[in-house]
N, C-alpha and C positions, 0 to 999 in steps of 0.2 A: 540142223536144229540148233538154236541158240541155247547155250548152257546157262544155268543159273549163275555160275561163277562169272561169266562174261557180263551178265546183266548188272551184277553188283560192282563191277569195276568202274571207277570214275573215268569220265572222258578226259582226254589229254588237256583240253582247254581249261577244265576245272582244276586239274593239278597245277597248271600254270598260274591261275588266279591265286591259289592258296600260297604259292611261293612268292607272288608279287606283293601281297598285302603287307607282310612284315617289313619288306624293304621300303614300301611306301611310308609306313609309320616311322621307320628310322630316318627317312629323309625329311619328313615334315616336322618331327620333334625339335630339331635345332632351330627351325624357322619360328616355331611357336614360342620357344624360350627367348629367342632374340626379340620377338614382338613384345612379350611381357616385360622384359628387362627395360626396354627403352620407352614403352608406353604402358605402364602399369595400370591395372583396373583400380579405380578409387572406390572403395566400399564405404558405406556410412560408418561414422564413429560409433563404437559400441558404448552403451551407457555405463558399462562397468569401468570404463577408463576415466569417467568423471569422478573426481574425488570430493566427497562432501566435507564441509567444515567440521573440525573436531572441537567438541566442547570440552575444554581442558579442565573445567571446574568440577567435573564429575566423571567417575569411572563407569557409569552405567552404559550399557549398550543400547543402541536404538531399538525401539519396540519391533517385535516380529510381525511381519505382514505376510499373508499367504500370497503365492505367486499370482493368483487370480485377482487379488485386490490391489497389488502394486501397479502403478501406472507404467506404461511402456514409453520410453523416451521418444520413440518415433512419432508419438502423438504431439510432441512439442515442436511442431513445425512452425516456421515463421509465418505469421498471419498477414503477410503483405497484401494478399488478394482478398482477405476475408474482411471486407469493409461493408457496412460498419460491424464492429464486434460488440455484442451486448455482454459486457463483462459482469453484469448484475445477475445474469441467468446462469447459475452453475451450482456446484457443490464442492465440499472439501473432500479430497481423496488422500489416501496414504501416500507419503513421499519418502522414499528411502534415502534421498539425497540430504535431507535435513536443512538447517538454516543457511542463510546467505552469508553469514559472518560469525565470527567467534565472539560471543557476548562477554567472555571473561577478559578479553583484551581490548575491547572498544572503550575508549576513555571518555566518550561524550554522553554516555547513558546516564539519565537522571537516576540518582540512587534508589528512589522508590520503585523504579521499573526494572532494576537489575535483579531479576528473580533468581538467576543462577548463583550470583554472588551472595544472595541472601539465604541460600540453602534449599531452594526448591529442587527436589530430587526426582520428581516424576517427569521425565523428559519427553513423554509421548506427545505433548503439545507442540513440540518442535518439528515433528515429522508429518506434516500435512501441507498440502498445497491446494490452491483454489483452481478448479477446473471448469471453465465455462462450457456449457452444453454444446454450443454450435461454433466454437472457434477455439483457438489456443491462446494460452497466456504464458509466454516464455519466462524463464527465470531472469531476474534483473541482470543486465549486462552493464557494469560500471563504465566500460570503455565507450559504449554507445551513448550513455548519459553525458559523459565528458565531451564527446564529439558534438552533441547537440548544444551543450552549454558552455563551451570554451569562450572565455572573455565575456561571460554574461553573469547575471545576478538573479537568483531565485530567492523569494522571500515567503516564509510561512507566517501567516498573520491570523490571530484569533486567540482561542483559549488554550488550555493545556493539551487538548487533542492535537492542535497544530504543532505544539512542541514535541509531542509524542512521535508524530510523523517525521518531523525534522530530525530528531535524534536517530530514528531508523535510517533515514537517508544518509546521514553523516557516517553511521557505522558501516553501511554498505559501501560507500565511496572510499572510506578510510581503509578498507581491506586491500585497496590497490594504490592509494595515494594519501599522504598524510596532510590533514588540514591544519591551518594555523588560526588560533583564536586572535582576532584583530580588534575586537571591540566588545565590551560588556558594560551594562548599566542596569540600574534598577534592582529592587528587592528580588531575591531569588533568581538573579540573572535573567530577568524577563525580556531584556533586549540584548541580543548577542549577534555577533557576526564572525564568520569564518572565511578564510580564503584558502583555496587549493592552488598553490603556486604552480604546480605542474600544468594547469590548464587555465589559470587566472579565473577560476570559478569562485564567485562569492555566494555564500549561503547565509541568510539572515533569519532571525525569528523576532517577531514583534508581538508583545502581549497586548491583546485588544479583544477581550472576551465578548464584546457586543458588536464590534466593528464600528458602530456609531459611538459618539461621545457619551461618556457615562461616568458616574461616581460610584465606586464600589462600596458595598457595605463594609463596615469595620467595627472593631470593638469600641472605638472612641466615638463613633457616630451612629447614625440610624441603622437599624437592623434590616435594611433593605437597600437594594441598588436604585440609583436614579439614572434613567436613560433619556438622552436627548435625541429622539428619533429623527430629527430634521437635519442633523449634521453628523459628518463622519469624524472619527478620531484622527486628529491631525498628527499624532505621533507616528502613524504609518503613512498617512496620505501625503504628507509633505515630501516623502521620498519616492513617490510613485513614478516620477520620470526616470528614476535610476533602476527600475526593475525591468527584467525581461520576462519573468515568470512569477506568478503569485498564486499561492494556495491559501484560500480563506478556509477557516474551520471554526464554526460556532454552533451553539445549540444548548449545551448543558447549563451555561450561566443564565440563559433566559428562563430556566425553570425556577430560579430563585425569586423570592419576594422582590417586587420592584414597583417604582412609580414611574410612569411614562409621561414625557413632555413632548408636545408637538411643536412648541416654540420655547423660548427661554423661560417664559412665565406661564404658558398655557398647559395645564395638565390634561392629558388625554384619558387617563384612568390608571388603574394599578392591577397588580397580580398578587394575590394573597397578602392583603394589607389590612388585617383586622385592627381596629382602633383608629384608622385614618378615615377622614371624611372624603373618600374618593370612590369613584365607580369601579367595581371589580369587573375587569374585561378579560382576564386570562392573559396568556402570553402569546397566543398564536398570531393575533393581529400585529402585536409589537414586533415579533420576529419577522413577519412579512415586510412591515414598513422599514425595519432596520436594514434588511437585505436590499430593498428597493433603493433606499437612500444611498447605500454603499455602491451599488452598480451605477446609479445615476452620477455619483461623484466621479467614479472611474471614467465613465464615458465622456462626461462634460470636460474633465480636466485633460483628457487625452486629445479631444478634438480631432482634427484631421491633419494637424501640422507636426505631430510628434514623429521624430525620425526613427526611433527604435520600435521594433515590433513588441507587442505585449500579449502574453497569454494569461488568462485569468481562470483559475479553477475554484470551484466551491466544493469542498469535501462534504458529503452529506452526513447526516446525523449517525453517530455510532452508539447503538444502544448499550445500556449497562445490563448486568446480569446478576443483580442482587436477588437471592432466594430467601433472605432473612434479614435480620438487623445487621447493619454495617459493622457493628463492633462486637459481633459474636462469631464464634468459630463456625465454619461451614457456610458463610454468606454466599460464596460462589464456588461450590465444591466440585463442579463437573471436571472430568479429565479427558473428555473427547468432544469433538464437534457435534452439533446437532445434525441429524439428517434433515433433508428438506421437508419430509413429511412430519417431522417432530416439532418444528417451530415455524410459525407463520408471522409475517410482518403485519402488525395490526396496532390499533390504539394510538397512543401518543407517538410512538416511534414512526408509524406509517404517516401520521398527519404532519409531523415535522419534516420528514423527507419529502412529502408531496409539496409542501410550501417551498422548500429549497429548490426542487426541480422546476416548479412552475416559475419561480422568480428568475432562475437561470435562463429558461426558454424565453421569457419576456425580455430579458436583458440582451440576449443574443440577437433578437430582432432589431433592437435599437442600436446595437454595436455595429451593425452593417454599414452605418453612415460614417463610422470612424475608421479610417484606414489603419491597417496593421494591428487590429485588436481582435482577439479571439476570446470567447467565453464558453466554458463548458462545465458540466457537473462531473465531479469525481465521485461517482455513485458507489459508496462503500457500505451502505446501510445493511443490505442483505449479507454481504461478505462478513460483516462484523457480527450481525445478529446470530449467525450459526456457530460462533466461536466462544461459548461460555467458559471454555477451558483456558483461554489465553490471557487472563487477567492476573495481576500479582496476587490478589487475595491477601492472605496474611503476610505474604512475603514482600509486602511494601516496606517491611522492617526486617532487619537481619535476624535470621534464625528465631522466628517467633515461638517455636516450640523447643527451644534449646534446653529447657529443664526436663525434657522427656515427657511432659504432660501437656494437656490443653487447658489453658486458663479459662476462667469464666468469661473474660473480656479480652478480645483481640481485634484490633482494627483490621479492616479489609478494604482493599481497593478493587472493586468489581467494575470500574469504569475505564481506566487506562489499560495499556497493554504491556505485557512483558516484552523485553528486548533481549534477544530476537523473539519474534512472535508474529501474530496475525497482521499487525500493522505494516509489516514489511511488504505484504501483498498490496497495500494501498500504493506503495511506490512502484511496484511492478506494473500496476494498471496505469498509473501516471505516466510512466515511461512509454508504454505502448501508445497512449493517446498522443504524446509528444512526437513519437515516431511517425504516426499517421499524419500529423500536421506537416511534418517535414516532407513527407512523400507527396502531399497535396500541393504545397506551394512554398515550403520552407518555413522553419520556425521563426 
């Protein structure tokens, strides 16, 4: 009879296996260590190793975001295969990384947009990023921009929004390479040019608030603008052959009272011209005609014989956010972006954007006959519409509440953007479109 003791005893081969396993592990461990030493596993970079820019002008800490609301960096993958990307379809989400550059040390910011230096203390507006719904928008990479634009010339042409975007780009690039101011002219430095010697990149700004030829209203003359919609402004057009990339930006100056000419002496009509014997036609048709004249001039002057490639962008209309009178406290008081459900693109803002996009599409069709010419919309209207918190407001002037109180009258800028600020995102979108162009056939 087999005893219970014998049943519980392990077979000899089981005892042998138990002794063999430890020796096998000891033998394989050095081999594994050898493999890891000479062929290490490359893990993705952790987002905590990315260092945000420090805003030296304030001791305030970044706003607190719950872990569920802060974006994960792995979402910021390179969107090489995500073509086309609709950058207009998205929302602003919290961003713990903060701005792309240190606003207190960038020397090219226009004084009226230097919100930090003027005492703005609510830094929450600096910690948001634009997140498209169906693709990614990486942070601006200066080295990539320099790679695309080495030995080239980019010009920003238009009104003060063009200048706002230009100064944003200069600050971003200056964080890694110092620009040199090589030319300045005009009242308020309306025509300026910089060069980045490290890459022989030239960056220019041209004041031309209508793109077409025009006479601006002044204290010494009529209280309205005069626009010649049949011809472009030669102050920028004469230099067209020297550009590789152009960003046009207009809109706000078309809202002002104006008389429109179809020829040197033929008046087409006017916009808000009481007291003048002209037909009131509004400004929409004038804007459309001005854009069409501009694109026709670019295409005609380029022809098919130009040796350098040229990329043309039209930055779409950037809405203002006045909630009251411009010279009273609280004109643009918001401290956070709108949610998509809170603000819709409508009315005048939507109409201006529609005209701009339509004219870009029409010009793209005609540009196909001109070799080396690309035309695209830099559609930033919705991106801008949802950021009522990004304007200088009263901080267009230094320390507007320095006496500790709020005066009855205080000027507010609810049109332009603080630097750093939401306008930096315009340049992030610009770079991604440039990058996609290079991938397709070279910029």
